[in-house]
RODO-2510 file (C-alpha; in nm, 4 decimals, decimal comma):
residues 393
     n   res          X          Y          Z
     1     x     1,8825     1,4875    10,3198
     2     x     1,9520     1,1272    10,3293
     3     x     2,2030     0,9838    10,0791
     4     x     2,1466     0,6030     9,9682
     5     x     2,3048     0,4458     9,6249
     6     x     1,9809     0,3420     9,5005
     7     x     1,6332     0,3825     9,6253
     8     x     1,3661     0,1473     9,4663
     9     x     1,0059     0,3452     9,4616
    10     x     0,7503     0,0124     9,5205
    11     x     0,7915    -0,2322     9,7253
    12     x     0,5430    -0,4942     9,5744
    13     x     0,6355    -0,8280     9,4119
    14     x     0,9083    -0,7308     9,1886
    15     x     1,0541    -0,3882     9,3710
    16     x     1,1097    -0,6402     9,6934
    17     x     1,2464    -0,9189     9,5027
    18     x     1,5166    -0,6555     9,3314
    19     x     1,6173    -0,5048     9,6390
    20     x     1,6571    -0,8770     9,8522
    21     x     1,8475    -0,9541     9,4977
    22     x     2,0894    -0,5844     9,5480
    23     x     2,1642    -0,6992     9,9051
    24     x     2,5009    -0,7968    10,0709
    25     x     2,6995    -0,6487     9,8301
    26     x     2,7818    -0,3053     9,9818
    27     x     2,5139    -0,0923     9,8372
    28     x     2,3491     0,1321    10,0472
    29     x     1,9170     0,0461     9,9361
    30     x     1,6150     0,1883    10,0220
    31     x     1,3008     0,0547     9,9239
    32     x     1,0043     0,2335     9,9883
    33     x     0,6691     0,1119     9,9819
    34     x     0,2763     0,2720    10,0323
    35     x     0,0859     0,0201    10,2099
    36     x     0,1777    -0,3392    10,3380
    37     x     0,0219    -0,6258    10,2559
    38     x    -0,2420    -0,7651    10,4942
    39     x    -0,0814    -1,0567    10,6945
    40     x    -0,1762    -1,4252    10,5728
    41     x    -0,3887    -1,6882    10,7456
    42     x    -0,4281    -2,0167    10,6525
    43     x    -0,7843    -1,9769    10,7071
    44     x    -0,8581    -1,7181    10,4870
    45     x    -1,0210    -1,7320    10,1663
    46     x    -0,7718    -1,7140     9,8524
    47     x    -0,7396    -1,3484     9,7298
    48     x    -0,8715    -1,2263     9,3875
    49     x    -0,5173    -1,1712     9,2455
    50     x    -0,3113    -1,4617     9,1469
    51     x    -0,0256    -1,4912     8,9418
    52     x     0,1106    -1,8506     8,7596
    53     x     0,4492    -1,8502     8,8845
    54     x     0,6558    -2,0045     8,6388
    55     x     0,9913    -2,2247     8,7099
    56     x     1,2420    -1,9533     8,6195
    57     x     1,0506    -1,6871     8,8618
    58     x     1,0464    -1,9387     9,0964
    59     x     1,4164    -2,0290     9,1198
    60     x     1,4847    -1,6258     9,1148
    61     x     1,2481    -1,6500     9,4312
    62     x     1,4840    -1,9138     9,5683
    63     x     1,7992    -1,7037     9,5379
    64     x     1,6735    -1,4126     9,7409
    65     x     1,5186    -1,6824    10,0172
    66     x     1,1415    -1,5816     9,9316
    67     x     1,0447    -1,9015     9,7889
    68     x     1,0319    -2,1319    10,0556
    69     x     0,8201    -1,8995    10,2709
    70     x     0,5579    -1,8995     9,9617
    71     x     0,5404    -2,2743     9,9906
    72     x     0,4827    -2,2308    10,3661
    73     x     0,2325    -2,0401    10,2956
    74     x    -0,0055    -2,1532    10,0205
    75     x     0,0828    -2,2058     9,6064
    76     x    -0,1086    -2,4951     9,3817
    77     x     0,1114    -2,6646     9,1626
    78     x     0,0114    -2,8024     8,8268
    79     x     0,1503    -3,0063     8,6317
    80     x    -0,0644    -2,9807     8,3249
    81     x    -0,1930    -2,6704     8,0905
    82     x    -0,4949    -2,7210     7,8072
    83     x    -0,5975    -2,4917     7,5753
    84     x    -0,8674    -2,5262     7,2920
    85     x    -1,1050    -2,3678     7,1042
    86     x    -1,4312    -2,4740     6,9793
    87     x    -1,3527    -2,8769     6,9947
    88     x    -1,1711    -2,9671     7,3187
    89     x    -1,0173    -3,2547     7,1825
    90     x    -0,8979    -3,0573     6,8647
    91     x    -0,6643    -2,8542     7,1479
    92     x    -0,3263    -2,8610     7,2854
    93     x    -0,2311    -2,9970     7,6206
    94     x     0,1228    -2,9320     7,7648
    95     x     0,2113    -3,1692     8,0503
    96     x     0,5253    -3,1154     8,2700
    97     x     0,6694    -3,4922     8,1736
    98     x     0,7027    -3,3583     7,8263
    99     x     0,9149    -3,0708     7,9689
   100     x     1,1161    -3,2887     8,1707
   101     x     0,9862    -3,0340     8,4975
   102     x     0,8296    -3,1212     8,7885
   103     x     0,5447    -2,9071     8,7136
   104     x     0,4575    -2,6256     8,4561
   105     x     0,4397    -2,3606     8,8004
   106     x     0,1954    -2,2997     9,0524
   107     x    -0,0731    -2,0420     9,1082
   108     x     0,0010    -1,7967     9,3733
   109     x    -0,1715    -1,5519     9,5135
   110     x     0,0074    -1,1734     9,4586
   111     x    -0,0395    -1,0969     9,8597
   112     x     0,1431    -1,4318     9,9580
   113     x     0,4323    -1,3288     9,6942
   114     x     0,4432    -1,0103     9,8016
   115     x     0,4960    -1,0893    10,1888
   116     x     0,7356    -1,3630    10,0911
   117     x     0,9491    -1,1415     9,9012
   118     x     0,8870    -0,8702    10,1693
   119     x     1,0368    -1,0675    10,4266
   120     x     1,3036    -1,1876    10,2700
   121     x     1,3876    -0,8524    10,1731
   122     x     1,3936    -0,7935    10,5563
   123     x     1,5746    -1,0400    10,6344
   124     x     1,8625    -0,9339    10,5056
   125     x     1,9732    -0,6903    10,7388
   126     x     2,1474    -0,4421    10,5077
   127     x     1,8070    -0,2872    10,2985
   128     x     1,6216     0,0286    10,4400
   129     x     1,2639    -0,1039    10,3992
   130     x     1,0177     0,1556    10,4885
   131     x     0,6390     0,0811    10,4945
   132     x     0,4240     0,3066    10,4994
   133     x     0,5982     0,5365    10,2599
   134     x     0,4494     0,7951    10,0636
   135     x     0,6305     0,9826     9,7907
   136     x     0,5135     1,3120     9,7418
   137     x     0,7832     1,4626     9,4791
   138     x     1,0565     1,3348     9,3068
   139     x     1,2689     1,5546     9,1461
   140     x     1,4825     1,3696     8,8624
   141     x     1,8493     1,4502     8,8057
   142     x     2,0713     1,2557     8,6191
   143     x     2,3571     1,1860     8,8725
   144     x     2,1226     1,2588     9,1758
   145     x     1,7650     1,2788     9,1908
   146     x     1,5832     1,3783     9,5449
   147     x     1,2437     1,2614     9,6728
   148     x     1,0154     1,4168     9,9328
   149     x     0,8103     1,1977    10,1477
   150     x     0,5016     1,2697    10,2927
   151     x     0,6493     1,2824    10,6640
   152     x     0,9044     1,5672    10,5166
   153     x     1,1765     1,3287    10,4959
   154     x     1,4005     1,3750    10,1744
   155     x     1,6024     1,0920    10,0335
   156     x     1,9186     1,1807     9,7631
   157     x     1,9621     0,8562     9,5309
   158     x     2,2786     0,7993     9,2983
   159     x     2,0325     0,5426     9,0688
   160     x     1,6018     0,5663     9,1152
   161     x     1,4536     0,2584     8,9949
   162     x     1,1016     0,2501     8,9131
   163     x     0,9075    -0,0521     9,0687
   164     x     0,5795     0,1271     9,1299
   165     x     0,3372    -0,0085     8,8903
   166     x     0,1674     0,0705     8,5862
   167     x     0,0895     0,4468     8,6553
   168     x     0,4563     0,5033     8,7658
   169     x     0,5366     0,8153     8,9417
   170     x     0,9093     0,7558     8,8879
   171     x     0,8725     0,7104     8,5120
   172     x     0,6731     1,0252     8,4677
   173     x     0,9167     1,2564     8,7073
   174     x     1,2244     1,0851     8,4543
   175     x     1,0142     1,1967     8,1230
   176     x     0,9556     0,8688     8,0146
   177     x     0,6832     0,8187     7,7847
   178     x     0,4595     0,5332     7,7409
   179     x     0,2975     0,3709     7,4269
   180     x    -0,0377     0,1459     7,5215
   181     x    -0,3896     0,1090     7,4947
   182     x    -0,7088    -0,0235     7,6160
   183     x    -0,8345    -0,3795     7,5029
   184     x    -1,1868    -0,3805     7,4393
   185     x    -1,2501    -0,6583     7,7128
   186     x    -1,2461    -0,6805     8,0620
   187     x    -1,1748    -0,9542     8,3086
   188     x    -1,4475    -1,0732     8,5364
   189     x    -1,2353    -1,2877     8,8307
   190     x    -1,4354    -1,5437     9,0944
   191     x    -1,2715    -1,7281     9,3894
   192     x    -1,4748    -2,0250     9,4163
   193     x    -1,4967    -2,3446     9,6248
   194     x    -1,5260    -2,6278     9,3927
   195     x    -1,6341    -3,0004     9,3637
   196     x    -1,3738    -3,2604     9,3396
   197     x    -1,0897    -3,1495     9,5271
   198     x    -0,7652    -2,9897     9,3990
   199     x    -0,6839    -3,0001     9,0447
   200     x    -0,3615    -3,0265     8,9051
   201     x    -0,4243    -2,8842     8,5496
   202     x    -0,5289    -2,5427     8,4766
   203     x    -0,6445    -2,5122     8,1165
   204     x    -0,8132    -2,2458     7,8836
   205     x    -1,0918    -2,2203     7,6372
   206     x    -1,1324    -1,9325     7,3474
   207     x    -1,4705    -1,8073     7,2325
   208     x    -1,5394    -1,5157     7,0123
   209     x    -1,6502    -1,2852     7,3286
   210     x    -1,3078    -1,3729     7,5073
   211     x    -1,1031    -1,6377     7,7028
   212     x    -1,2511    -1,8454     8,0231
   213     x    -0,9680    -1,9888     8,2146
   214     x    -0,9334    -2,2456     8,5221
   215     x    -0,6816    -2,1580     8,7870
   216     x    -0,6829    -2,4404     9,0386
   217     x    -0,5902    -2,3233     9,3732
   218     x    -0,5018    -2,5251     9,6911
   219     x    -0,7205    -2,7733     9,8365
   220     x    -1,0808    -2,7366     9,6914
   221     x    -1,0357    -2,3227     9,6024
   222     x    -1,0045    -2,2246     9,2482
   223     x    -0,9763    -1,8906     9,0319
   224     x    -1,2296    -1,8497     8,7684
   225     x    -1,1073    -1,5463     8,4841
   226     x    -1,3783    -1,4971     8,2050
   227     x    -1,3092    -1,2336     7,9862
   228     x    -1,5707    -1,0393     7,8074
   229     x    -1,7163    -0,6988     7,7085
   230     x    -1,7362    -0,4346     7,9794
   231     x    -2,0990    -0,4238     7,9739
   232     x    -2,1496    -0,8097     8,0022
   233     x    -1,8924    -0,7880     8,2996
   234     x    -2,1265    -0,5260     8,4513
   235     x    -2,4078    -0,7454     8,4392
   236     x    -2,2580    -1,0501     8,5261
   237     x    -2,1373    -0,8561     8,9011
   238     x    -2,4946    -0,7309     8,9628
   239     x    -2,6121    -1,0787     8,9842
   240     x    -2,6468    -1,3051     9,2916
   241     x    -2,4323    -1,5685     9,3577
   242     x    -2,6339    -1,8125     9,2990
   243     x    -2,7657    -1,6682     8,9601
   244     x    -2,4025    -1,5797     8,8713
   245     x    -2,3073    -1,9731     8,9552
   246     x    -2,5380    -2,0889     8,6826
   247     x    -2,4188    -1,8098     8,4130
   248     x    -2,0934    -1,9181     8,4741
   249     x    -2,1980    -2,3157     8,4614
   250     x    -2,3816    -2,2855     8,1406
   251     x    -2,0997    -2,0562     7,9693
   252     x    -1,7946    -2,2616     8,0815
   253     x    -1,7263    -2,5682     7,9376
   254     x    -1,8099    -2,9240     8,0700
   255     x    -1,5584    -2,9817     8,2255
   256     x    -1,5479    -2,7202     8,4545
   257     x    -1,5955    -2,8814     8,7910
   258     x    -1,9041    -2,8057     9,0144
   259     x    -1,9422    -2,4790     9,2015
   260     x    -2,0095    -2,5382     9,5442
   261     x    -1,9466    -2,1662     9,7012
   262     x    -1,8376    -1,8220     9,5363
   263     x    -1,5666    -1,6331     9,7904
   264     x    -1,4879    -1,3293     9,5990
   265     x    -1,5930    -1,1686     9,2805
   266     x    -1,4339    -0,8517     9,1349
   267     x    -1,3412    -0,7112     8,7409
   268     x    -1,0396    -0,5349     8,6511
   269     x    -0,9700    -0,3489     8,3084
   270     x    -0,6875    -0,4430     8,0635
   271     x    -0,4287    -0,2268     7,9334
   272     x    -0,1458    -0,2579     7,6951
   273     x     0,1425    -0,0372     7,7767
   274     x     0,5040    -0,0020     7,6839
   275     x     0,8010     0,2652     7,8002
   276     x     0,9862     0,3940     7,5161
   277     x     1,2665     0,3312     7,7100
   278     x     1,3506     0,1369     8,0435
   279     x     1,6774     0,3446     8,1469
   280     x     1,8259     0,6994     8,1618
   281     x     2,0977     0,8076     8,3617
   282     x     2,0688     0,7643     8,6981
   283     x     1,7262     0,5751     8,6340
   284     x     1,5831     0,2488     8,5619
   285     x     1,2159     0,0975     8,5258
   286     x     1,0946    -0,2549     8,5942
   287     x     0,7934    -0,4715     8,5961
   288     x     0,4798    -0,2976     8,5271
   289     x     0,6449     0,0860     8,5431
   290     x     0,8097    -0,0847     8,2280
   291     x     0,5692    -0,2936     8,1148
   292     x     0,2066    -0,4160     8,1421
   293     x     0,0993    -0,7142     7,9376
   294     x    -0,2575    -0,9029     7,8510
   295     x    -0,2962    -1,1570     8,1380
   296     x    -0,4318    -1,4150     7,9208
   297     x    -0,1272    -1,6423     7,9964
   298     x    -0,0205    -1,5251     8,3301
   299     x     0,3438    -1,4017     8,1801
   300     x     0,3164    -1,0235     8,3779
   301     x     0,4741    -1,1077     8,7141
   302     x     0,7197    -1,3930     8,5561
   303     x     0,8533    -1,0767     8,2841
   304     x     0,8721    -0,8203     8,6022
   305     x     1,0897    -1,1047     8,8133
   306     x     1,3265    -1,1638     8,4811
   307     x     1,3469    -0,7574     8,4624
   308     x     1,4738    -0,7811     8,8514
   309     x     1,6947    -1,0425     8,7747
   310     x     1,8686    -0,8756     8,4917
   311     x     1,8609    -0,5240     8,6543
   312     x     2,0241    -0,6750     9,0008
   313     x     2,2678    -0,8623     8,7558
   314     x     2,4031    -0,5336     8,5340
   315     x     2,4281    -0,3300     8,8354
   316     x     2,6266    -0,5805     9,0291
   317     x     2,8232    -0,6981     8,7464
   318     x     2,9130    -0,3682     8,6656
   319     x     2,9826    -0,2545     9,0083
   320     x     3,2307    -0,5687     9,0481
   321     x     3,4159    -0,4520     8,7289
   322     x     3,4480    -0,0701     8,9003
   323     x     3,2280     0,0717     8,5915
   324     x     2,9661     0,3567     8,6585
   325     x     2,6693     0,1398     8,7363
   326     x     2,4078     0,3960     8,7215
   327     x     2,4927     0,5898     8,4037
   328     x     2,2620     0,4997     8,1396
   329     x     2,5532     0,3573     7,9249
   330     x     2,5631     0,0735     8,1884
   331     x     2,1961     0,0355     8,2426
   332     x     2,1815    -0,0191     7,8519
   333     x     2,2646    -0,3477     7,8598
   334     x     1,9755    -0,4312     8,0962
   335     x     1,7242    -0,3024     7,8433
   336     x     1,9192    -0,4954     7,5563
   337     x     1,8587    -0,7925     7,7617
   338     x     1,4490    -0,7225     7,8683
   339     x     1,3222    -0,4816     7,6021
   340     x     1,3186    -0,6977     7,3470
   341     x     1,1989    -1,0344     7,4921
   342     x     0,9344    -0,8288     7,6487
   343     x     0,8160    -0,6698     7,3479
   344     x     0,8104    -1,0312     7,2024
   345     x     0,6146    -1,1455     7,4159
   346     x     0,3291    -0,8575     7,4545
   347     x     0,2875    -0,9420     7,0649
   348     x     0,2239    -1,3263     7,1061
   349     x    -0,0249    -1,2237     7,3465
   350     x    -0,1919    -0,9467     7,1041
   351     x    -0,1736    -1,2279     6,8835
   352     x    -0,3482    -1,4431     7,0799
   353     x    -0,5969    -1,2356     7,2085
   354     x    -0,7161    -1,1071     6,8491
   355     x    -0,6595    -1,3563     6,6417
   356     x    -0,8628    -1,5757     6,8873
   357     x    -1,1617    -1,3451     6,9322
   358     x    -1,1909    -1,3506     6,5559
   359     x    -1,4834    -1,5504     6,4039
   360     x    -1,4177    -1,5493     6,0360
   361     x    -1,4576    -1,9055     5,9180
   362     x    -1,0912    -1,9332     5,7268
   363     x    -0,8936    -1,8002     6,0578
   364     x    -1,0962    -2,0620     6,2695
   365     x    -0,9478    -2,3264     6,0788
   366     x    -0,6305    -2,2086     6,0736
   367     x    -0,6554    -2,1758     6,4759
   368     x    -0,7706    -2,5204     6,4562
   369     x    -0,5239    -2,6915     6,2389
   370     x    -0,2350    -2,4646     6,4646
   371     x    -0,3447    -2,6347     6,7917
   372     x    -0,3862    -2,9708     6,6588
   373     x    -0,0234    -2,9176     6,4988
   374     x     0,1308    -2,7829     6,8156
   375     x     0,0045    -3,0991     7,0234
   376     x     0,1852    -3,3400     6,7689
   377     x     0,4638    -3,1446     6,7317
   378     x     0,6941    -3,3571     6,9680
   379     x     1,0647    -3,1950     7,0104
   380     x     0,9601    -2,8765     6,9296
   381     x     0,6609    -2,8625     7,1776
   382     x     0,8842    -2,9488     7,4366
   383     x     1,1085    -2,6476     7,3611
   384     x     0,8513    -2,3920     7,3272
   385     x     0,7112    -2,4839     7,6541
   386     x     1,0428    -2,4931     7,8517
   387     x     1,0826    -2,1299     7,6738
   388     x     0,7529    -2,0259     7,8149
   389     x     0,8843    -2,1640     8,1628
   390     x     1,1863    -1,9582     8,1503
   391     x     1,4063    -2,2425     8,1005
   392     x     1,5057    -2,1205     7,7776
   393     x     1,7039    -1,7907     7,6338
***
């Protein structure tokens, strides 16, 4: 039986970043990841799964040594973000200049972020990173949980951290329940080659069927996301490339650059989940293991990185004060810091999702008025942008 202070189950974007953030403090930390991401090569077409990395997340990744490797692979900065319904001129344009920042964020492939975070983690030298590592059994105990791996190895952990995604094995073993539901829409995601070169704007148009989004990638690449009813997404996926390009070009707004080529396509369902608690004695949840959110504004991984930063800070501060850093009372500080913020972001995304999917006349007028007012809000708009970017508490 091996013994570790902390075992992080899940070495994806959030788990690897959290492991790196715990480095250099004298703790024995082990990170277990089922499957390594494929190596990066510049000539590869962009992946389907991308995230909008906020300036706050980029700053956190920089502190653990992962942001420069991201930029060395590929990341597309965007300086403007436009949101509208119906009339584009009546929408809201957010600009980096208004917030006093160089950019509003970067669109980055999830695999690129994971590769960079894993490389930073492995480069620390004091973190036990194991991949592939499949956990076959978890026995949760408040003082020392035990894990059995598929190769027969056994590890005992004073603190078990769940970074193993929405269907968390750790969360289930600890008996932590979730509340949630499936959204009545799916996301059709297309990786494309576009006319007009690299863009510095991301935009989202709301329609009664669901939002349509344009996310710029590097060079002439872009990601298009079309939220729609599951049966319509299924129909669209069955089309040939030319037919699908024609369908997208007809349905999306005229400002969409011409699509030269589809390089990949896929779809995924949308589920909202929230753990009933984030911590117990000897266990803590982070990222998708604690919460999943509608991907409308690309906030999911940003919330996960904020979780990782707050959890690492809670553990290390408590250890520096000689406190029991693995007990529920101490870990509750992390929950108090993160759970209300995550719930608020979930509620905000739900309000957008349901509010803009409703075609009732008076509500449509109120939405249009709200977007126009937001566009003219001056200092309030600046502070709202900075809050969304993680630059305000």
